[in-house]
N, C-alpha and C positions, 0 to 999 in steps of 0.2 A: 412465481417470476412477473418484473415489473415489467409491462408493455413499452417495448424501446419506441412506439409511438407517444408515450408519455414524459417520458427521457427528453424525446426533442424537443415537445412542447415546454417542458421546465427550462430546458436551457435556452430557449426562445424568451422567455418569460424574466428572468433573471436579468440582473446589470452585473458582469462581473466585476465594474469596479466599486462597487457598493459591498458584494461579496469581502474582496480583497481588504476594503477599506474597514469590516468590523473586525480587523485582524492586524494591520498595519497602517501607519497613515501614508497618503498616497498625497504627490506632487505634480500638478497639472505641468505638463511638458509639450506643448503644440498640441497632435493629435492624442497623444498619451497620456497615461499618469506613470511618473516615476519614483520607486522609492528601493532603499538599500534592502536587498536580496537575504529574505529571509528566511534561505536554504546554504548559505555560506557565510561565512565574515570578509564585510566589504567596508571600505570607510565611503568611498564617490556611489551613487545608484548606479545601476547596472538593470535593475530590476524594473520592465516596462509592461503596463497592462493597457492592451489595446480595446478602444470600446467599441470601434468600428467590429472589429475579428471576435470580438469577446473571448482573447484570448490572454493569456500571460506570457513572459517569457523574459528569461536573463539571459543576457548578455555576458555574463562572466563564469559562471557554471553550466549555464545552457540548455535548466531545466525549461519546460515549458507544457502549457494544459490548457484547460478552461475552466471554468467555475468548478467541478467536479472534482476533476484533476486536481488544483490547488486544496479543495476544502479533506482529501485525502491526502494530501502531501504535509500541507501545514499540521492540521489535528491527528493524522496517522490513522485516520477515518477507511474502513472497509468500502467497498462500492456504493454498497447498499445502504451504509449506513451515512454516505454523502449524501445521496439521496435524498434520504430522509430527510436531514437537518438542511438541505438546501428548498424540501420540500416546503418546512415550518416556518423558513426565512421568508417563503414569499405566501405563505398561509394556504396552502393546497394539501390536499390526502394524498398518499402514496397509493395509487390502483396494481394490486396481483392482474396477471392473466386471467380474464371471466371462465375459465374452466378449472372445475375440482371436482375428481371424483366420477370425470363422465357428464358430469351435468352444471347447466352455465351458471354463474354465480348473476345475481342482479346487483344492481347498485346500493341496494338496500344492503345489502350484506356486506358490502364493503366497508358503508357509513357504520354499522353496525358495529367491527370488528374496531376501526378505526377510534369509535365513540369507548370501547371495554379499555383499547388498550390506553387510551387516556385519562381512564378513572382510576387503570391501576397505577400507574404513575404518581397521582394525584393522593392516591391511599399512601404511597413510598413519605409521600411530602408533607401530608399530615403527621406520619409517626414518626419522622425525623423531626420537626416543628416541636411534637408531645417529647422526645428524647431529649432535647434541647433545656427544654422550661425543667424538664426532673432533676438535670444534672443542676441546677441553682437550685431546688431546692431539698437535697440531698448530701451535707456535708460529710459524709463516708466516702463519695463518690469524689468530690472533689480534692479531700485530703490523699487517695490516693493518686490522684494526675500529681496534687503535688510533687508527693515523695515522688514520682517519676520523673521529676524535671520538668514539667508541661505546663506552660503559663497560661493563664486567660485568654492572651493575642492567638494562642495556638489551638488553643480546644477553640475557639470561637472558628479560625481560619479552616483546620479540618469539620469544624461543624460535630465535635463527637459531643454525644450525649449519655443519658444513664436509663436502664431499663429497671424499673424500683423492682423491689421483691412485693409476691401478689402473682393471684393467677389471671385476672380480666381488668388490667388496667386501662388496656384500650378499649374495653367500652367505652372509658367515661370519654374515647375521642371521637367514637365510630358508633352514632347511634344505631346505624343496621350494622350491630356486629356480629350477625347470624349470617353476614354477607358470604355465602362461595367465594367471592373477587376478594376476603382477607385470605381466604387460604392459600388462592391461587398466586397470589403473591407472597406467600407464608410469612406473616402477622402475625397469624394464629397456628394452632394444631388441634385435632380433631379425635378428644381421647377413645380408647376402646368402649368405655362406659357412653358414648354420643355426647359428653361433654366437653365445652369448647374453650383454650385458656390460650393466654398467648405464648408465644415461642420462646420470647426473650424476656430472663427475668433476672433480676440483679446482677447486671453488667454493662459496662461501659461499652457506649455505642458508635459506632465506626459507620457511617455513611459509606457504604459502595456506589460511584458515580461510573457509569459507560460513557462512549470516547463522545459524548454529544453532550455529557454533563449533567444526565440523568438518575437521579436515585433507583438503583435497580437492585440494590439488596441491603444487608447489615452483618459489620461484622460485632460481635461481643468477646466481650472480657472480662472474666469473673473479677472480683474486688476481696471476694473471699474462698480461700484455700483450700476448703473444703468443698465447692461448688467443685464442681465437671462436668465437661472437658474447660481446660482453663481456656480456649478459643473456640467458638461457636459461630460457622457463618451459616447465610440465608440457605434453603435449601434450595433447588434447581430450581428455575419458575421460570413463564414466560418472559420476564423479562433478565433474571439473572441465570449465565451460566458459567460456572467456577472454572471453567476450564479456557473462557475469553476473557474472561477480565482481571484487570491487574489492581489492586488497592492505590489508589492515587494516580495513573497516567494522565490521568484529564487536567487536573492540578498541574501537573509536572512539566507540561509540554514545555515552556519557555523556558524552564529552568535545563530542558534536556538540551534544548539546542544551544543554548549559550554556554553550557558547559562542554556540550561534544560527547556527551557520554549519558548514558543511565545507568542505576543503579540497582540491583534488582536482589532482597534480603527475603527475612523467611515470616515476617509479620509487621503487623500495623504499627507496634509500638515502636519498631525499627524503624520505620518511616516516619512514625511524629518526631520524635528524639532525636533523629538526624534533624531533621528540622528544625525542631530548634535552637540546632549549634549551625545553621545555615547549607548545612546538604540538605539544597531541595528535589534535587533528580532522582530522588529512592525513590522505587514504587515495590510493590509485595504482590508473592500469590495469596490465592486465597484458601488455604488448604488444602493443597493439592499444586501435585511437581508440577515444573515448570511444564507447560506442554507446548508441541509447535504452532499451536495457535498463537501465545506467548511470544514467542521468537518472533515469528512474522512481526505480530505489531510493534515490538521494541524495534526491531530493525529496519521498518519504515520510518520511526521516529532521529535515528541515530546511527552513525556507523560503528559505535563503540560502544558495547551494553559489558556489564561486568554484574560474576554474579558473588554474591558476598553469601558462605558458611559459614556455621564452627570449623571449629577445627576438629571436632572427635568426629568417629567412626561414622554416626547420625550423618555428621554434616559430610564427610567425604562421600556418601551413598548419593547422599540427595545431588550434591554438587554434580556425583557421575549421569543419572538419571535427567540431569539439564542438559548436559554434553550427549547425550542420547538422543533427546529431542530436538537438541540445535542442529547436527549435522547437515541433514535434507536441506535445511533452511539459509544454511550459509550463503554468501556471496563472496567470489574474489573483490578484495578491497574493504570486507566488514569485519570489523575483529570483536571475538568473543571472549573474556578472562572472566579466569576463578579466584578470589580473594577469600583467604580462610585466616582469620581470626585469631587470635593465641587462644588458647584451651582457658573456656570457663569465660570467654566473653561473646558477647554479638556486639551487633553495629550501636545498639544504645547504650549501652554500659560501657564500652571504648571509648564512643564521642564524651559522653558525659564527663568519663575522669579522665582523659587526655586533649581531649580540643579537640576542633576540626582540621588541623594542620599535622596533626599527628595522624588524624584517618586519613584523609587524603595522601600524606605522605606512603601511607599501606596500600593502598588504591593505586597508586601509582606504580607498585611492585606487584598490580595480580598476575596469576599470568596465566599465559597465553592459552586457549584453547588446544593448539597443538603438541604444548609443553606437558600439560596436565593428561593427555590423551597417551602420549607415550611413558609418561612416568607411571601410570595407572599400567598398562601393557606390562612394560617392563619390569616392574615390579609385581606383578602376578605369575611371572613365567622365567625360570633359572637361565639365563643365555648363557653360561657355562656349557652346557650340553645341549647336541643337537636336536632333542627330544624338544628341551626348551623353545627354542630359535623357532621348529615346527610350529610349536602352538602359538608363539606370536606371531605368526605368518595366519596362520588361522584365525585366530583372535583379534586382528587388526583387521581384516581382509571387510567381513560386512559392516564394519565403523566408517574406512574410510569409501568403500566402494558409494557412502552417503552424498558423497559430498559432490553430485552432480551440477551443483550451481556454482559452485568452488573449484573449477577443473585446475587450477596453477595449485591452490593449497595439495589437493589430492595428489596431484604430481610429487611433491615435496612431500607429502609422509610415507608416499611410495619408495620414496629413495630414501627415507631416513629408515625403514623397515626393511627395507633391503639390506642397508648398511648392518644393520644392526644383524640380521640373520645370516650375512655371508653370499650375500644374493647376489645376483644383477640385477637391474631394474625390467630389463627384458625378461629376465627369467620368474621373477617373481608376476610380471605379466602377462604373462603367458600361466603362470600357475592359476591365480584370479581369473583368467579371460576377458582381462583387461587391454587393453593400448591407444596409440595415437587415435585422435579423434578427428576423421576425416572432413580437412579443413575445404578441402575440395566441393563442398556440399553446396549448393546453392548458386553457383555463380552458372551466368548466363552461356549458354552453349558457341562455341566457334560457329563465327559467322553472321550471328547475332546483334553486332554493335554497328546498326547504320548510324547514319551522322545526330538523326534524329531520336538514339538513345543514347544514356549514360554508357559510363564505363563498364565491365562487364564485371557483376556481381555487387552490384551498386541498388540498396536499397533491399525489397525484399523477397522472398523466392516466389518464384513463377506458382499462376493458381489460387484461387479464391472459394470462399463461398457463393452458395447460388446470391447472397444477399448479405449487406454488413450486419455483424451480430456484435449483439452486446460482449462485455469484457466480467472474463466473470470475476467474483470478488476478491479484490486482492491488488486489483493491478495499479498504478497509480496514473498511466497513461504518460511516463515523463520519459524524455531520450535524454542523453548529452550528443550535445553535438558534436559531428566530424569535423573533419577538415574542410574547408570548402570547395569547391570545385567548379569551373565554369561551367552556369547550366543548361542544361540538352533545352533539343525543340522542346521535347514532351515536360521538362522540367518546367518548364517556363508556361506551358501551358498549366501543368496542373498548380501553378502560382496564381495565374490567373484566374482560375476556377475557382481556388479556396479564396482568394480574396474579393473575387466579387461573382458568386455562385449566378447568377442571374443571366450570365452571359452563358450559361452553357445550350441556350439557345441559339449560337450562334456555330454552334459546332458540330462539322460532319466529318468526321473521320474518314480519310481515303481508304479505299480497298488495297490489298495488298500489304498490311503495315506486319510484321513478323511479332513473336512471342516475348520479346524483351519482356521483365517483370515490370518497367516503367509503363510501356505502351498496355500491357496489360490494367496497371493502375489506372491508368488514362482513362480506357473504358470503362475500367467497372464505377467512376465517379462519373464519369458523364452517365450510364446509365442509371444511376442512382440519383441524381441531379435532377434528371426529367420525370420523377415520380413525386419531389419535392416541393414545398411552398416555394415562393421567390424569396421570404424573409430570412431564409435558412442561413449560419452564417458558418465561418471554419468550427465554431466553437462547436456547433453541433455534428458537422460533417467528422470533424475528426474520432468524434465520441461515437458516431453510428459505425465505423472503419474500426472501432474497438475490437480486439482479437482476431481480427481478420489477416490473412497473409500480407496486407495492403498498409497496417495498420504503422509499422514504423518509418517506411520509405514516406509514405505521408506527411505523419509529421516534421520528419528532417526536411521537404521538402516546404513544408508551413515556414520553420524556424529560420530556413534562409532567405525568405521571399523578400521583395523589396517593398519599402513600404510605402504602396501607392495610395494616393488619395481620391481622385479625380477617374471617376467611370469611364471617360473620353480614354483616358489614357491606359487606363489596361485593358479595353477594349483594342485598341490600337497595337499594341502587342501581343495580346490574344490571335487577331485578325491575319498579322503578320506571320507571327509563328502557325498556323494552318497552312496557308499558303507557300512555306517553304518546305514543312513537311510535305506537300501535297507535289512540290516541283522533286524533292528528291525520292520520294515511291518511284515518279514518272522515269526516272535518270537510273532508276534500279532496272525497271523493267524493261526499259531502251537494252541497259547492258546485257539484259540475260539474254535477251533477244538475240543481238549482236553475237554473244557468246555460242550460243547455241546451233548458229548455223551462218553459213559461209555468207556475208551481201549478194553475190552471185546467185544465191542459191533462193533470195528471197521473191516470192508472190510480187507481184502489184499490191497485193491488198497488203501485205505483210508491209512495205515500204512506204505503203501511206500510214498504218498504223503506226511507224518507226516515227515516220517524219511526225506525226499529232504529239509523241511521246516527249519528241526533242523540243517541239516547240513550246515558248513559255507563251502561258495564255497571256490576253492581254484583258485584266482585270482593272 
């Protein structure tokens, strides 16, 4: 696990303006930098980057976050990958928590691990350079690519190379051919006799990049039909996990955003062939069925994912596996669809014969996931009999029940299953043990809505961990802003502290506050800031609260904060809010005292206390 202290220090080191400008041009506008939002189509810039706060925010689509959140959203990185990418930009090594197997790790251990990983990546780069050079020297490999319609420009763009015939060609690349590291990254194999030889031989080579653009593996395609298997991928290594990586995802990011969709195909040649004809938003799985992790990565890049499969039985089976692995990842508003090509065609052959327009016309008619799901279920069961309809209900249940993150789609599919089976939706829900979600959860309890608190139910549910915790990998830390409301005193104080955290020393919260979620968040924020350096900014605060009950509320509050500049202005607003909160608490206490007994029954001491509560102190 990466220490939270390192993440805070990393965010303090980086400048979000520099991070964002590596990805899109920014223009200075007052205290902020602006651009057209990279996350939705717009003509006028509404995407702002705040250097003082070290956050970005789009006033068009509502996304916001810090430098880590931007890298996760823009590049589709997971949390740990984004940290490593940001650390590389500022030239620092990413440490791990100093405990392993019950023993403390030394700094030297961490440095050694970092150095080893760097060497593994360098081995992959050296091999790539060698394979690319060899392609130029082997006419039979060049002829094969020409036959497949691949131009020199496209071959260069995808860094395609060639592993020549022979057993130990890489020995001329790596003087330490016997190094265990070459085996670690899958470039060589140790035979049963103890003889070492190259893993890839006589194959067209396709480098596989991770989402940071680092070469982590290779795919090899035979040019001699007698060789088997036709496709060979790197085995799993410390760098390469085929269940996590997708061929061409790194290079296709911008094209995916511009097209508003991603196309998932079955092989590297499909990706390359489509790119040859201008379809640049295709990716491919690497010798495995589409995994849930693949789907998560794709849905971070776009709202629309289309899987392309052959129209034969094997293609339908592969499509069904992709559907099964997608259901739990699907969110309402995201769309998954399936394209089945004519018998005997694959994307590469179809686009070469018919062209881009014809292929994208087919793509526009891809079958939505819901339609594919119901088509397969109804084809497998005879709906003319009660037994067949009962099997439909049985078979649909484990699939539809996975749509926990897409409740609206789940409801629609339950209605469709109920309609086909002749049941009422309520009867189906009772059979499946499902029902309407409890929409009342998370609201504030009655009587806790003082003037210093916002409307009931706003923000996160009450309660928090003992301290702010890290988000688990995969969360991008973004929100869609809700309709604005007049800020409460508590929200105003939260906004002040997020804008100028150094003012926390002025905050002394009065006793007698209730347990409203906003007040709990304020207490948690004050306690957190008192243990932080004075140079912490909103970006670091929001990161520290990632994964806690208060994350969404704090991000929402920050997104609606005024564009304060001067410290004195924020201090005056904070001091005024604190005094008004104290005044309201005093009046509530006085009202409770009066309600609890008659004025005539008040003792002299109680009367003095009541006068003190009602008297506005002169400050």
